[in-house]
C-alpha positions in Angstrom: 183.9 53.6 100.3 185.5 51.1 97.8 184.7 52.0 94.2 182.8 48.8 93.4 180.8 48.9 96.6 179.9 52.6 96.0 178.8 51.7 92.5 176.6 48.9 93.7 175.0 51.0 96.5 174.4 53.8 93.9 172.8 51.2 91.6 170.5 49.9 94.3 169.4 53.4 95.2 168.7 54.1 91.6 166.7 50.9 91.2 164.6 51.9 94.3 164.1 55.4 92.9 163.0 54.0 89.6 160.5 51.8 91.5 159.2 54.8 93.5 158.7 56.7 90.3 156.8 53.7 88.8 154.1 54.3 91.4 153.3 57.7 89.9 150.1 57.1 87.9 150.8 57.6 84.2 148.6 54.8 82.8 145.9 55.5 80.2 143.7 52.4 80.3 145.3 49.0 80.9 147.8 49.0 78.0 149.4 52.5 77.6 151.8 53.9 80.1 154.7 56.3 80.4 157.4 54.8 82.6 159.0 57.5 84.7 161.4 55.0 86.3 163.4 55.0 83.0 164.7 58.4 83.9 167.0 57.5 86.9 168.0 54.2 85.1 169.2 56.1 82.0 171.1 58.6 84.2 172.8 55.8 86.0 173.5 53.9 82.8 175.1 56.9 81.2 177.1 57.7 84.4 178.3 54.1 85.1 178.2 52.1 81.9 176.5 49.0 80.6 177.2 46.3 83.2 176.3 48.4 86.3 173.2 49.7 84.4 172.1 46.1 83.5 172.4 45.1 87.2 170.4 48.2 88.4 167.7 47.8 85.9 167.5 44.0 86.7 167.1 45.0 90.4 164.3 47.4 89.3 162.5 44.5 87.7 163.0 42.3 90.8 161.6 45.0 93.1 158.1 44.5 91.4 157.8 41.1 93.1 158.0 42.0 96.9 155.9 45.1 96.2 153.1 43.2 94.6 153.4 44.9 91.2 153.5 41.8 89.1 150.7 40.8 86.7 150.9 37.0 86.5 149.6 34.9 83.6 152.4 32.4 83.4 156.0 31.9 84.4 157.4 32.7 80.9 155.3 35.9 80.7 156.6 37.0 84.1 160.2 36.2 83.2 159.9 38.2 80.0 158.0 41.2 81.4 159.7 41.7 84.7 163.2 40.3 84.4 164.1 40.4 80.7 162.3 43.7 79.7 163.6 45.7 82.7 167.1 44.3 82.2 167.1 45.8 78.8 166.3 49.3 80.2 170.0 49.3 81.1 171.1 49.3 77.5 171.5 53.1 77.6 174.9 52.2 79.2 176.2 51.3 75.8 176.5 55.1 75.2 178.3 56.0 78.4 181.9 56.1 77.1 180.9 58.2 74.1 178.9 60.6 76.3 181.8 61.0 78.7 184.2 61.9 75.9 181.7 64.3 74.3 181.2 66.1 77.7 184.9 66.3 78.5 185.6 67.7 75.0 182.8 70.3 75.3 180.9 68.9 72.3 177.5 70.1 73.4 175.5 69.1 70.3 176.9 65.6 70.2 176.3 65.3 74.0 172.6 66.2 73.5 172.3 63.7 70.6 173.8 60.9 72.7 171.5 61.7 75.6 168.5 61.5 73.4 169.7 58.3 71.6 170.5 56.5 74.8 167.0 57.4 76.2 165.3 56.1 73.1 167.3 52.9 72.9 166.6 52.2 76.6 162.9 52.7 76.1 162.6 50.8 72.8 164.7 47.8 73.9 162.7 47.4 77.1 159.3 47.9 75.4 160.2 45.4 72.6 160.0 42.7 75.3 156.7 44.0 76.6 155.5 43.8 73.0 156.6 40.2 72.7 154.8 39.4 76.0 151.7 41.3 74.9 151.5 39.5 71.6 152.1 36.0 73.0 150.5 36.1 76.4 148.0 39.0 76.5 146.5 38.5 73.0 143.1 37.4 74.3 142.7 40.9 75.9 143.3 42.8 72.7 140.7 45.6 72.2 138.6 46.7 69.3 138.9 43.4 67.5 142.5 44.0 66.7 144.9 41.1 66.1 147.1 40.5 69.2 150.3 41.4 67.3 148.9 44.7 66.0 147.4 45.6 69.4 150.6 44.8 71.3 152.7 46.6 68.7 150.5 49.7 68.9 150.2 49.9 72.7 153.7 49.0 73.5 155.1 51.0 70.6 153.2 54.1 71.8 154.2 53.5 75.4 157.9 53.0 74.4 157.8 56.2 72.2 156.1 58.2 74.9 158.5 56.9 77.6 161.5 57.6 75.3 160.4 61.2 74.6 159.7 62.0 78.3 163.0 60.4 79.4 164.9 62.3 76.7 163.4 65.6 77.8 164.1 64.9 81.4 167.7 63.7 80.7 168.6 66.7 78.6 167.2 69.1 81.2 169.1 67.3 84.0 172.3 67.6 81.9 171.8 71.3 81.4 171.3 71.8 85.1 173.8 69.3 86.5 176.2 68.0 83.8 178.5 66.5 86.4 175.7 64.1 87.3 176.6 62.1 84.2 180.3 61.8 85.1 181.9 59.7 87.9 184.4 61.6 90.0 187.9 61.1 88.5 189.3 59.7 91.7 186.6 57.0 91.7 187.3 56.2 88.1 191.0 55.8 88.9 190.1 53.5 91.8 187.9 51.4 89.5 190.7 51.0 86.9 193.1 50.0 89.6 190.7 47.4 91.0 189.8 46.0 87.6 
């Protein structure tokens, strides 16, 4: 299979897996959640890099629509929460090159640090947009008399932190069990370079 085609098929499968994991109930109330779908997205991002990861995470966001998993208040709210926020989950791909170097050079401590940092960046960049949407669009539903900005910051901040921690733990464990999962086969990499 051609390198780019293989990468796109892999990304689509990852997005579908992320969506399946999203169906596992981890919500506490209406505002706090741990997003298990981040785990495969971060693995793919660290394996393939930024552009493929952004595409896969964007597809993850799009999959919410046909599966009826969209909470609709307005068009801008939906665009922010389901297209922009999920797109940003792919930002873990920024760390792919550094991770590959660290793995190949056997720098285990640096590898673990990169895995954790990538997981946290992915979670926090995504949940930043959920915070924005919560503040602007969901403010009327803020509990306990809190201001919309504080409520959204608290709930989305805690959700982002919890998601980042769970993702970090899962990613580090996956690395310890299957380190090659984070590297693309060298022949595929060569094919990708040759095909631009």
